[in-house]
C-alpha positions as CSV (number, residue, x, y, z in Angstrom):
1,M,195.5,-10.3,26.9
2,G,194.9,-6.9,25.3
3,R,191.6,-5.6,24.1
4,V,190.6,-6.8,20.6
5,G,188.0,-4.1,19.8
6,R,186.1,-1.0,20.9
7,V,184.0,-0.9,24.0
8,V,181.0,1.2,23.1
9,L,178.4,2.8,25.5
10,V,175.1,3.7,23.9
11,T,172.6,6.0,25.6
12,G,168.8,5.9,24.9
13,V,168.5,2.1,24.4
14,S,164.9,2.0,25.8
15,R,163.7,3.5,22.5
16,D,163.5,1.4,19.4
17,L,166.3,3.1,17.3
18,G,168.7,3.2,20.2
19,R,168.1,-0.5,21.0
20,R,168.4,-1.5,17.3
21,F,171.6,0.5,16.9
22,A,173.2,-1.1,20.0
23,R,172.3,-4.5,18.7
24,A,173.7,-3.7,15.3
25,V,177.0,-2.2,16.4
26,A,177.5,-5.2,18.8
27,T,177.9,-7.4,15.7
28,D,180.6,-5.3,14.2
29,P,184.0,-7.1,14.1
30,A,185.7,-3.8,15.3
31,V,183.6,-3.8,18.5
32,E,184.4,-6.0,21.5
33,R,181.6,-5.0,23.8
34,V,178.5,-2.8,23.9
35,I,176.8,-1.4,27.0
36,G,173.3,0.0,26.6
37,V,172.2,2.6,29.1
38,D,168.8,4.0,29.9
39,V,166.4,4.7,32.9
40,V,164.2,1.8,31.9
41,P,165.0,-1.5,30.2
42,P,164.2,-1.8,26.5
43,R,161.1,-3.7,25.5
44,G,162.8,-5.7,22.8
45,D,165.7,-8.1,22.8
46,L,169.2,-6.5,23.2
47,G,171.0,-9.5,21.9
48,D,174.7,-9.4,23.0
49,V,174.4,-5.9,24.5
50,S,174.8,-5.5,28.2
51,F,172.2,-3.3,29.8
52,A,172.9,-0.9,32.7
53,R,170.0,0.9,34.2
54,A,171.1,4.5,34.7
55,D,169.9,8.0,34.3
56,I,172.5,10.1,32.4
57,R,171.4,13.1,34.5
58,N,173.0,11.4,37.5
59,P,176.8,11.4,38.0
60,V,176.7,7.6,38.4
61,I,177.1,7.4,34.6
62,A,180.8,8.3,35.1
63,K,181.3,5.2,37.2
64,I,179.8,3.0,34.5
65,I,182.2,4.5,31.9
66,A,185.1,3.9,34.2
67,K,184.1,0.5,35.3
68,E,183.4,-0.8,31.8
69,D,186.6,0.8,30.4
70,V,184.5,2.5,27.7
71,D,186.5,4.1,24.9
72,T,183.5,5.1,22.6
73,V,180.3,6.8,23.7
74,V,177.3,7.1,21.3
75,H,174.7,9.6,22.6
76,M,171.2,8.8,21.3
77,S,169.0,9.8,24.1
78,V,168.0,13.2,22.9
79,I,164.2,13.1,22.5
80,S,162.2,15.1,20.0
81,T,158.7,15.2,21.7
82,P,157.5,15.5,25.3
83,G,154.9,12.8,24.8
84,S,156.9,9.9,26.0
85,V,158.2,11.7,29.1
86,G,155.2,13.7,30.2
87,S,156.1,17.3,29.9
88,R,158.2,19.8,28.0
89,S,160.2,20.7,31.2
90,T,161.0,17.0,31.7
91,M,162.0,16.7,28.0
92,K,164.3,19.7,28.3
93,E,165.9,18.3,31.5
94,L,166.5,14.9,29.9
95,N,167.9,16.5,26.8
96,V,170.0,19.4,28.1
97,I,170.9,18.4,31.7
98,G,171.3,14.8,30.7
99,T,173.8,15.8,28.0
100,M,175.7,18.1,30.3
101,Q,176.1,15.3,32.9
102,L,177.1,12.8,30.2
103,L,179.8,15.2,28.9
104,A,181.0,15.8,32.4
105,A,181.4,12.0,32.8
106,C,183.2,11.8,29.5
107,Q,185.5,14.7,30.6
108,K,186.6,12.6,33.6
109,A,187.3,9.5,31.5
110,P,191.0,9.4,30.5
111,G,190.4,6.3,28.4
112,L,187.7,7.9,26.2
113,Q,188.7,8.1,22.6
114,H,185.6,8.8,20.6
115,L,182.2,10.6,21.2
116,V,179.4,10.2,18.6
117,V,176.4,12.4,19.0
118,K,173.1,12.0,17.2
119,S,171.8,15.5,16.5
120,T,169.3,16.6,13.8
121,T,168.9,19.0,10.9
122,T,166.1,20.5,13.0
123,V,168.9,22.6,14.5
124,Y,168.8,24.8,11.3
125,G,165.1,25.7,11.9
126,A,162.8,26.6,9.0
127,S,162.0,30.1,7.8
128,S,161.3,32.1,4.7
129,R,164.9,33.4,4.8
130,D,166.6,30.0,4.6
131,P,169.2,29.2,1.9
132,A,168.4,26.5,-0.6
133,M,170.7,24.1,1.2
134,F,172.3,24.4,4.6
135,T,175.9,23.4,4.9
136,E,177.3,22.4,8.3
137,D,178.9,25.7,9.0
138,M,175.7,27.7,8.6
139,E,173.6,29.0,11.4
140,P,169.7,29.1,11.5
141,R,168.3,32.3,10.1
142,R,166.1,32.5,13.2
143,A,167.6,31.2,16.4
144,P,165.2,28.7,18.0
145,S,163.5,30.1,21.0
146,S,161.9,27.0,22.4
147,G,161.3,23.2,21.9
148,Y,163.4,20.5,20.5
149,A,165.3,22.8,18.1
150,K,166.5,24.9,21.1
151,D,167.5,21.8,23.0
152,V,169.6,20.6,20.1
153,A,171.2,23.9,19.6
154,E,172.2,24.0,23.3
155,I,173.4,20.4,23.2
156,E,175.6,21.0,20.2
157,G,177.1,24.0,22.0
158,Y,178.0,21.9,25.0
159,V,179.5,19.2,22.6
160,R,181.7,21.8,21.0
161,G,182.8,23.0,24.4
162,F,183.7,19.4,25.3
163,A,185.7,19.0,22.1
164,R,187.7,22.1,23.0
165,R,188.4,20.8,26.5
166,R,189.3,17.3,25.3
167,P,191.1,17.7,22.0
168,D,192.4,14.1,22.4
169,V,188.8,12.8,22.0
170,R,187.5,12.4,18.4
171,V,184.0,14.0,18.3
172,T,181.6,13.2,15.5
173,T,178.2,14.9,15.4
174,L,175.6,13.6,12.9
175,R,172.7,15.7,11.8
176,P,170.2,13.3,10.2
177,A,167.3,14.7,8.2
178,N,163.8,13.6,9.3
179,V,164.1,9.8,9.8
180,L,161.4,7.7,8.1
181,G,160.7,3.9,8.2
182,P,158.1,1.4,9.2
183,H,159.2,1.4,12.8
184,V,159.7,5.1,13.4
185,A,157.3,7.3,15.4
186,S,158.1,11.0,15.4
187,P,156.4,14.3,14.7
188,I,156.7,13.9,11.0
189,T,155.6,10.2,10.8
190,S,152.6,11.0,13.1
191,Y,151.6,13.8,10.7
192,F,151.9,11.5,7.6
193,R,149.8,8.8,9.4
194,L,146.8,11.1,9.7
195,P,143.9,10.1,7.4
196,V,143.7,13.7,6.3
197,L,146.6,16.1,6.1
198,P,146.3,19.8,7.0
199,T,148.6,21.8,4.8
200,V,149.6,25.5,4.9
201,L,147.8,27.4,2.2
202,G,150.1,28.8,-0.5
203,H,153.2,26.8,0.6
204,D,154.7,23.6,-0.8
205,P,157.8,22.9,1.2
206,R,160.8,20.9,0.1
207,L,161.4,17.8,2.3
208,Q,164.5,15.6,2.8
209,F,164.4,12.2,4.5
210,L,166.8,9.6,5.8
211,H,165.7,5.9,6.1
212,E,165.9,4.4,9.5
213,Q,168.4,1.7,8.3
214,D,170.6,4.5,6.9
215,L,170.6,6.3,10.2
216,L,171.8,3.1,12.0
217,A,174.4,2.5,9.3
218,A,175.7,6.1,9.5
219,L,176.0,5.8,13.3
220,Q,177.9,2.5,13.0
221,H,180.1,4.0,10.3
222,A,180.9,6.9,12.6
223,V,181.9,4.5,15.4
224,T,184.2,2.4,13.3
225,H,185.8,5.2,11.1
226,E,188.1,7.7,12.6
227,V,186.5,10.9,11.2
228,A,185.8,13.9,13.4
229,G,183.4,16.8,12.6
230,T,179.8,17.7,12.1
231,F,177.9,16.1,9.2
232,N,174.5,16.5,7.6
233,V,173.1,13.0,6.8
234,A,170.2,12.7,4.3
235,G,169.1,10.7,1.3
236,D,169.7,12.1,-2.2
237,G,167.1,14.4,-3.6
238,V,164.1,16.2,-2.2
239,L,160.3,15.7,-2.3
240,M,157.8,18.5,-2.3
241,L,155.0,18.0,0.3
242,S,152.5,17.9,-2.5
243,Q,154.4,15.0,-4.1
244,A,154.5,13.2,-0.8
245,V,150.8,13.4,-0.1
246,R,150.0,12.2,-3.6
247,R,152.1,9.2,-3.1
248,L,150.4,8.5,0.2
249,Q,147.0,8.8,-1.5
250,R,145.7,11.0,1.3
251,P,143.4,14.0,1.0
252,T,144.7,17.4,2.2
253,V,143.0,20.4,3.7
254,P,144.9,23.6,2.7
255,M,144.3,26.3,5.4
256,P,146.1,29.4,6.7
257,A,149.1,28.8,8.9
258,R,147.2,29.9,12.1
259,A,144.4,27.5,11.4
260,V,146.9,24.6,10.8
261,G,148.5,25.6,14.2
262,A,145.1,25.4,15.9
263,V,144.4,21.9,14.3
264,G,147.9,20.8,15.4
265,S,147.2,21.9,19.0
266,T,144.0,19.9,19.0
267,L,145.8,16.8,17.6
268,R,148.6,17.2,20.2
269,S,146.1,17.6,23.1
270,A,144.3,14.5,21.9
271,R,147.6,12.6,21.5
272,V,146.7,11.7,18.0
273,A,149.9,13.4,16.6
274,E,152.8,15.4,17.9
275,F,152.4,18.8,16.2
276,S,154.8,21.5,17.5
277,P,155.3,25.1,16.3
278,E,158.6,24.0,14.8
279,Q,156.8,21.3,12.8
280,L,154.4,23.9,11.6
281,A,157.4,26.0,10.4
282,F,158.9,22.9,8.7
283,L,155.6,22.2,6.9
284,T,155.4,25.8,5.8
285,Y,159.0,26.4,4.5
286,G,160.7,23.0,4.4
287,R,164.4,22.6,4.7
288,G,167.3,21.4,2.5
289,V,170.7,20.3,3.6
290,D,173.9,19.9,1.7
291,T,175.5,16.4,2.1
292,T,178.8,16.9,0.3
293,A,180.8,16.5,3.6
294,M,178.9,13.3,4.4
295,R,180.2,11.8,1.1
296,E,183.6,13.3,0.7
297,K,184.9,13.5,4.3
298,L,182.8,11.0,6.3
299,K,182.8,8.7,3.3
300,F,179.2,7.5,3.9
301,E,176.6,6.9,1.3
302,P,173.0,6.2,2.2
303,M,171.3,3.2,0.5
304,Y,167.9,5.0,0.2
305,T,167.2,8.3,-1.6
306,T,164.7,10.7,0.0
307,A,162.1,9.4,-2.4
308,A,162.9,5.7,-1.7
309,A,162.9,6.3,2.1
310,F,159.5,7.9,1.8
311,A,158.2,5.0,-0.4
312,D,159.3,2.4,2.1
313,F,157.5,4.3,4.9
314,A,154.4,4.8,2.8
315,A,154.1,1.2,1.8
316,A,153.1,0.3,5.4
317,L,150.2,2.8,5.3
318,T,146.7,2.3,4.0
319,P,145.6,5.0,1.5
320,T,142.6,7.0,2.8
321,G,141.8,8.5,-0.6
322,G,138.8,10.9,-0.9
323,Y,138.5,14.5,-1.8
324,A,138.9,17.7,0.0
325,D,135.2,18.3,0.4
326,R,135.1,15.2,2.7
327,A,138.4,15.9,4.3
328,L,137.3,17.9,7.3
329,G,134.8,15.2,8.3
330,R,137.5,12.6,8.1
331,L,139.8,14.8,10.2
332,A,137.1,15.2,12.8
333,A,136.5,11.5,12.8
334,A,140.2,10.9,13.5
335,L,140.1,12.7,16.8
336,P,139.2,10.7,19.9
337,P,136.0,11.7,21.8
338,A,136.1,14.1,24.7
339,G,137.9,12.5,27.6
340,G,140.6,10.9,25.4
341,A,139.1,7.3,25.3
342,D,141.1,6.6,22.2
343,R,144.4,8.1,23.3
344,G,147.4,6.7,21.6
345,A,145.7,6.2,18.3
346,G,147.5,6.8,15.1
347,A,151.3,6.5,15.6
348,G,151.0,5.3,19.2
349,G,151.6,1.7,18.2
350,A,154.9,2.4,16.6
351,A,158.2,2.4,18.3
352,R,159.5,5.8,19.3
353,G,162.8,6.8,17.7
């Protein structure tokens, strides 16, 4: 008896968004089986998804693809912060070396038909020379030299190389804007969860967001619709940072960029919030992306606008109120005592996306 639907392999299922996507796509009538892969089992229920413990940095991933007769691979195991893996060098190895090994395994799989890669709009960077809206064919004005953005730029380069070597495989790369939702823990959500928000003096960046449910829906749409290409994915509209913090009812402390960077380093060291140099650039200059191709070619429409995605995220937070003259004291109170007795406060209880 012939196959009735797609056989999908999903990487990165130990993290919340990967697990939830694998569960969701397993319920799609166009999908016959889903295999979730990661180095550790997910904490939550995988439902009808089969789990295979494997490190994508190891060539054994090729055996899983062959054994399970996989025709669709969804790569979701690119991580945005080193916090969950211990160090920046480990993060880069997981992201870049892991992707290279996965693509090498895909290269050897004659039955592979479709590769979906979850990238990010962080690949465009953030600078004073940026266009009002990035389209998919634009390059960052300043090539990333380190961190998550550099990893993603390298990963996308390897994916384009794979697409040239295997023109028979449909390759779809999604670049979601910053993902928000009650279950998401990321650099931007840990920032917004602070009781007092340090902002860059003289700057009010434009922000775009994508709701976590729309990210899952976009990935599922990419699996079940035969559209190749690279697509920005974001909710309609933009929010200024000043509008966002007013809606959160949180006080801000405007300060020079260098001072914000110093505060960010302290927060990162204390594991209160992930605050990287690329996040500082984003909170200084913001970023806008054009989503015409998402609508016209990919034929996907998010349910949440940028403002609605932010509102749903904000609804789960308790306003801290107050005024700027009390803000520095509040910020100091948010930091754990020396020795890190309170490590993991803030966003630590949320699931990492």
